[in-house]
C-alpha positions in Angstrom: 0.0 0.0 0.0 1.3 3.4 -0.9 1.5 6.2 1.7 0.6 9.8 0.5 0.3 13.1 2.2 -2.8 15.2 1.6 -4.2 18.5 2.9 -7.8 18.4 4.1 -10.1 21.2 5.2 -10.3 21.5 9.0 -14.0 20.8 9.0 -13.5 17.5 7.1 -10.7 16.5 9.5 -12.9 17.2 12.5 -15.8 15.2 11.0 -13.6 12.2 10.4 -12.0 12.4 13.8 -15.5 12.5 15.4 -16.4 9.3 13.5 -13.2 7.6 14.8 -13.9 8.9 18.4 -17.4 7.3 18.3 -15.8 3.9 17.4 -17.4 3.9 14.0 -13.9 3.5 12.5 -10.7 2.2 14.0 -8.5 5.0 12.7 -8.6 8.2 10.7 -7.0 6.4 7.8 -9.8 3.8 7.8 -12.5 6.6 7.8 -10.8 8.5 4.9 -10.2 5.3 2.9 -13.8 4.3 3.4 -15.0 7.7 2.2 -12.7 7.5 -0.9 -13.4 3.9 -1.7 -17.2 4.3 -1.5 -17.2 7.2 -3.9 -17.6 10.0 -1.4 -14.4 11.5 -2.7 -14.2 10.2 -6.2 -11.3 10.9 -8.5 -13.5 11.8 -11.4 -17.1 12.5 -12.3 -19.7 15.1 -11.3 -18.8 15.0 -7.6 -15.1 15.5 -8.2 -13.3 17.4 -5.5 -11.5 20.5 -6.8 -10.0 23.6 -5.3 -13.4 25.3 -5.5 -15.3 22.5 -3.6 -16.9 24.0 -0.5 -16.8 22.5 3.0 -20.5 21.8 2.7 -20.1 20.0 -0.5 -17.2 17.9 1.0 -19.4 17.1 4.0 -22.2 16.0 1.7 -19.9 13.8 -0.3 -18.3 12.3 2.8 -21.7 11.6 4.3 -22.9 9.9 1.1 -19.8 7.7 1.3 -20.3 6.8 4.9 -24.0 6.1 4.3 -23.1 3.7 1.5 -20.6 2.0 3.7 -23.2 1.5 6.3 -25.4 -0.1 3.7 -22.6 -2.5 2.9 -21.7 -0.9 -0.4 -18.1 -0.3 0.3 -15.1 -1.5 -1.7 -11.9 -2.9 -0.2 -9.3 -0.1 -0.2 -6.6 -2.2 -1.9 -9.1 -3.3 -4.6 -10.0 0.3 -5.1 -6.4 1.4 -5.4 -5.6 -1.4 -7.8 -8.4 -0.3 -10.1 -7.4 3.3 -9.8 -3.8 2.5 -10.8 -5.0 0.4 -13.7 -7.3 3.2 -14.9 -4.5 5.7 -14.6 -2.0 3.5 -16.4 -4.5 2.9 -19.2 -5.2 6.6 -19.5 -1.5 7.4 -19.6 -0.9 4.8 -22.3 -3.8 6.1 -24.3 -2.6 9.7 -24.1 1.0 8.7 -25.1 -0.3 6.8 -28.1 -2.2 9.9 -29.3 1.0 11.9 -29.4 
């Protein structure tokens, strides 16, 4: 598993820490991975997180991910990252073939 460093809005960090404090997740990493893997923080699409995404939008996306996790719709983090890497590699190959 790859380790990365990200900057998150204070409100999002607080929300995730509260979910960990209640025992809903074992760690902050687990809470964030769940949110990302379930689509709350997708890497593409209409709900894409950008520099202009507001705190309220992030909270809404995070809650949607947590809700889907509670419904059992989550994806294993390693499976998600494997798929993400394959998608990225395919996109990079496709772009280099166009040049």
